[in-house]
C-alpha positions as CSV (number, residue, x, y, z in Angstrom):
1,M,20.2,-12.7,29.8
2,S,17.5,-12.8,27.2
3,K,17.4,-10.7,24.1
4,Q,16.1,-7.1,24.3
5,A,12.3,-7.1,24.0
6,T,10.3,-4.3,22.4
7,A,8.6,-1.9,24.8
8,W,5.2,-3.6,24.2
9,E,6.7,-7.0,24.8
10,C,8.2,-5.7,28.0
11,I,4.8,-4.4,29.1
12,E,3.2,-7.8,28.4
13,L,6.0,-9.5,30.5
14,I,5.7,-7.2,33.5
15,R,1.9,-7.7,33.5
16,H,2.2,-11.5,33.5
17,K,0.2,-13.0,36.3
18,D,3.1,-15.0,37.6
19,R,5.7,-12.2,37.6
20,P,7.4,-12.0,41.1
21,T,6.4,-9.2,43.3
22,A,8.2,-7.4,46.1
23,A,6.7,-9.9,48.6
24,D,8.4,-12.7,46.7
25,Y,11.8,-10.9,46.3
26,I,12.3,-9.5,49.9
27,P,12.7,-12.9,51.6
28,M,15.1,-14.1,48.9
29,I,17.3,-11.0,49.0
30,F,17.2,-9.7,52.6
31,E,17.4,-11.3,56.0
32,D,15.3,-10.8,59.1
33,F,12.8,-8.5,57.5
34,I,10.5,-6.8,59.9
35,E,7.5,-5.0,58.4
36,L,6.5,-1.6,59.9
37,H,3.0,-0.1,59.5
38,G,1.3,3.2,59.3
39,D,2.0,6.8,58.6
40,R,1.2,8.1,62.1
41,C,-1.3,10.5,60.6
42,Y,-4.2,8.6,58.9
43,G,-3.6,4.9,58.5
44,D,-1.7,2.0,56.9
45,D,-1.6,1.5,53.1
46,A,-1.1,-2.0,51.9
47,A,0.2,-0.7,48.5
48,I,3.5,0.2,50.3
49,L,5.4,-2.6,52.0
50,G,8.2,-1.3,54.2
51,G,10.4,-2.2,57.1
52,I,13.9,-2.9,58.3
53,A,16.1,-5.9,57.3
54,K,19.6,-7.0,56.9
55,F,21.6,-7.1,53.6
56,D,25.0,-8.5,53.7
57,R,24.6,-8.7,57.5
58,K,24.1,-4.9,57.7
59,P,20.9,-3.1,58.5
60,V,18.9,-1.4,55.7
61,T,15.5,0.0,55.2
62,V,13.4,-1.6,52.5
63,I,10.4,0.2,50.9
64,A,8.4,-1.4,48.1
65,Q,5.3,-0.9,46.1
66,L,3.4,-4.1,46.3
67,K,1.4,-5.8,43.5
68,G,-0.8,-8.8,44.1
69,R,-0.6,-12.2,42.4
70,N,-4.4,-12.6,42.2
71,L,-7.5,-10.5,42.4
72,E,-7.8,-10.6,46.2
73,E,-4.2,-9.6,46.8
74,N,-4.5,-6.8,44.2
75,K,-7.7,-5.5,45.8
76,K,-5.9,-5.4,49.2
77,S,-2.9,-3.6,47.8
78,N,-5.1,-1.4,45.5
79,F,-3.2,-2.8,42.5
80,A,0.0,-1.2,43.7
81,M,-1.4,2.3,43.4
82,P,-0.5,4.0,46.8
83,H,-2.7,6.5,48.6
84,P,-1.1,9.5,50.3
85,E,-0.8,7.6,53.6
86,G,1.4,5.1,51.7
87,Y,3.8,7.8,50.6
88,R,3.8,9.3,54.1
89,K,4.5,5.8,55.5
90,A,7.4,5.5,53.1
91,L,8.7,8.9,54.1
92,R,8.4,8.1,57.8
93,L,10.6,5.0,57.2
94,M,13.1,7.0,55.2
95,K,13.5,9.6,58.0
96,Q,13.8,6.7,60.5
97,A,16.5,5.2,58.3
98,E,18.3,8.6,58.3
99,K,18.1,8.9,62.1
100,F,19.8,5.5,62.5
101,G,22.2,5.7,59.5
102,R,20.6,2.9,57.5
103,P,20.8,2.9,53.6
104,V,17.4,2.9,51.9
105,I,16.5,0.4,49.2
106,C,13.3,1.2,47.2
107,L,11.6,-1.4,45.0
108,V,9.4,0.5,42.5
109,D,6.5,-1.2,40.8
110,T,3.4,0.9,40.3
111,P,1.2,2.1,37.4
112,G,1.0,5.4,39.3
113,A,-0.3,7.0,42.5
114,F,-4.0,6.4,43.1
115,C,-6.1,9.2,41.8
116,G,-9.4,8.6,43.6
117,I,-11.4,11.3,45.4
118,G,-10.3,10.2,48.8
119,A,-6.7,10.2,47.9
120,E,-7.0,13.8,46.5
121,E,-8.9,14.9,49.6
122,R,-6.1,13.6,51.8
123,G,-3.4,15.4,49.8
124,Q,-2.0,13.0,47.2
125,H,-0.1,15.6,45.3
126,E,1.4,17.1,48.5
127,A,2.5,13.6,49.7
128,V,4.3,12.8,46.4
129,A,5.9,16.3,46.2
130,K,7.1,16.1,49.8
131,N,8.7,12.7,49.1
132,L,10.6,14.3,46.2
133,M,11.8,17.1,48.3
134,E,12.8,15.0,51.3
135,M,14.5,12.3,49.3
136,M,16.6,14.9,47.6
137,R,18.2,15.8,50.9
138,L,18.0,12.5,52.8
139,R,21.4,12.0,54.4
140,V,21.8,8.2,53.7
141,P,22.5,6.3,50.5
142,V,19.3,5.6,48.5
143,V,19.1,2.9,45.8
144,S,15.9,2.5,43.8
145,L,15.1,-0.6,41.6
146,V,12.3,-0.4,39.0
147,M,11.0,-4.0,39.2
148,G,8.2,-3.8,36.7
149,E,6.1,-0.7,36.1
150,G,7.5,2.7,36.9
151,G,4.5,5.0,36.4
152,S,4.7,8.8,36.6
153,G,5.1,10.7,39.9
154,G,3.8,7.6,41.8
155,A,7.0,5.9,40.9
156,L,9.3,8.9,41.2
157,A,8.1,9.4,44.8
158,L,10.3,6.3,45.6
159,A,13.0,7.0,43.0
160,V,14.8,10.2,43.9
161,C,18.0,8.3,44.6
162,D,21.7,8.0,44.2
163,H,21.5,5.0,41.9
164,L,18.5,4.0,39.8
165,A,18.5,0.5,38.3
166,M,15.9,-1.3,36.2
167,M,15.1,-4.9,35.6
168,Q,15.7,-5.8,32.0
169,N,12.0,-5.9,31.1
170,A,10.9,-3.0,33.3
171,V,9.5,0.3,32.0
172,Y,9.7,3.8,33.5
173,S,7.7,6.7,32.1
174,V,6.0,10.0,32.9
175,I,2.7,8.6,31.6
176,S,1.4,5.2,30.5
177,P,1.3,4.3,26.8
178,R,-2.5,4.2,27.1
179,G,-2.6,7.7,28.6
180,F,-0.1,8.9,25.9
181,A,-2.3,7.6,23.1
182,S,-5.5,9.0,24.7
183,I,-4.0,12.5,25.0
184,L,-2.0,12.7,21.8
185,W,-4.2,10.8,19.4
186,K,-7.5,10.8,21.3
187,D,-7.4,7.0,20.7
188,A,-6.5,4.7,23.6
189,S,-6.5,1.7,21.3
190,R,-3.2,2.8,19.9
191,E,-1.5,1.9,23.2
192,K,0.9,-0.6,21.6
193,E,2.0,1.9,19.0
194,A,2.6,4.5,21.7
195,A,4.6,2.1,23.9
196,N,7.1,1.4,21.1
197,L,7.4,5.2,20.4
198,I,8.0,6.9,23.7
199,R,11.3,5.3,24.9
200,I,10.3,3.7,28.2
201,T,12.5,0.6,28.3
202,A,15.6,0.0,30.5
203,K,17.8,0.2,27.4
204,D,16.2,3.5,26.3
205,L,16.6,5.1,29.8
206,V,20.2,4.1,30.1
207,E,20.8,5.9,26.8
208,L,18.9,8.9,28.0
209,G,21.0,9.0,31.2
210,V,18.0,8.3,33.6
211,C,18.9,4.7,34.5
212,D,22.3,3.8,35.9
213,G,22.2,0.1,35.3
214,V,20.1,-2.9,34.1
215,I,19.6,-6.1,35.9
216,A,19.3,-9.2,33.7
217,E,16.2,-11.4,33.7
218,P,16.0,-15.1,32.7
219,S,15.0,-15.8,29.1
220,G,11.2,-15.3,29.0
221,G,11.0,-13.0,32.0
222,A,11.6,-13.0,35.7
223,H,8.7,-15.4,36.4
224,K,10.6,-18.2,34.6
225,N,13.1,-18.3,37.4
226,P,12.4,-16.0,40.4
227,A,15.2,-17.4,42.5
228,L,17.8,-16.6,39.7
229,T,16.3,-13.1,39.3
230,A,16.6,-12.5,43.0
231,E,20.2,-13.6,43.0
232,A,20.9,-11.2,40.2
233,I,19.3,-8.3,42.2
234,G,21.3,-9.3,45.3
235,T,24.6,-9.4,43.3
236,Y,23.8,-6.0,41.8
237,L,23.2,-4.5,45.3
238,H,26.4,-6.1,46.6
239,H,28.2,-4.2,43.8
240,V,26.5,-0.8,44.1
241,L,25.7,-0.3,47.8
242,P,29.2,-0.4,49.3
243,K,30.4,2.3,46.9
244,L,27.6,4.6,48.0
245,I,28.1,3.9,51.7
246,E,31.8,4.7,51.4
247,K,31.1,8.1,49.8
248,P,31.1,11.2,52.2
249,I,27.5,12.1,52.7
250,D,27.9,15.8,51.6
251,N,29.4,14.5,48.3
252,L,26.6,12.0,47.9
253,L,24.0,14.7,48.3
254,Q,25.7,17.0,45.8
255,T,26.0,14.2,43.3
256,R,22.3,13.3,43.8
257,Y,21.3,17.0,43.3
258,I,23.4,17.2,40.1
259,K,22.0,13.9,38.8
260,F,18.4,15.1,39.0
261,R,19.1,18.6,37.7
262,K,20.9,17.0,34.7
263,I,18.0,14.8,33.7
264,G,15.5,17.7,34.1
265,V,13.3,16.4,36.9
266,F,13.5,19.6,38.9
267,Q,14.2,22.1,36.2
268,E,12.2,25.2,36.3
């Protein structure tokens, strides 16, 4: 495990062009992954990659926000900024998982939900809000892993869960450092200063009670050894998932509710 980086150093690492994406990790962590498409309402969204797979020889549903490794891949996945149909696809797969009793594993990596005109016309805020509501009462275990960027409600829409873990260099925040600097100081160039001020690293969020665990990365970041990083993620899931599966579902839901009331996500 490498030494703890500053928030800005973390941001530089998670934006590295060679950092592994969900498309890299899924084949290394899960078996027999079958991708499922569409929200049964409008269309398919390449920013959300989801389907069924096996983990430890047991069926699970995997839902991930997908970044690209080059310009063409990023254009296809809209730079991991989901449209409402992406969140509705994710919810469709979650409800399918609930029907068949499969745990849900979410891989979070997004700067935020897409805020274009079309997304707003198709109900972006409603789609995100409905995911928050439905995930709170989903009757199967949910584990969310923040792989890189966890930006605002776009990340939270896949992170209302029983256990939230973060990669060592991941960040998770209600707003980007650039957005913070633009609003507070009216100066986006102070992005680096903002990043190191607003407590968005995995270490910060463990201390704040938001994050439940941190997954180590190789020295220099996950891109230095993707296979070793995937192994660490798999080991972590092997440790966490069986404990959640063994827990009675009503107790699990009550604990999930208390967890999010405690950290203030749903406080009035």
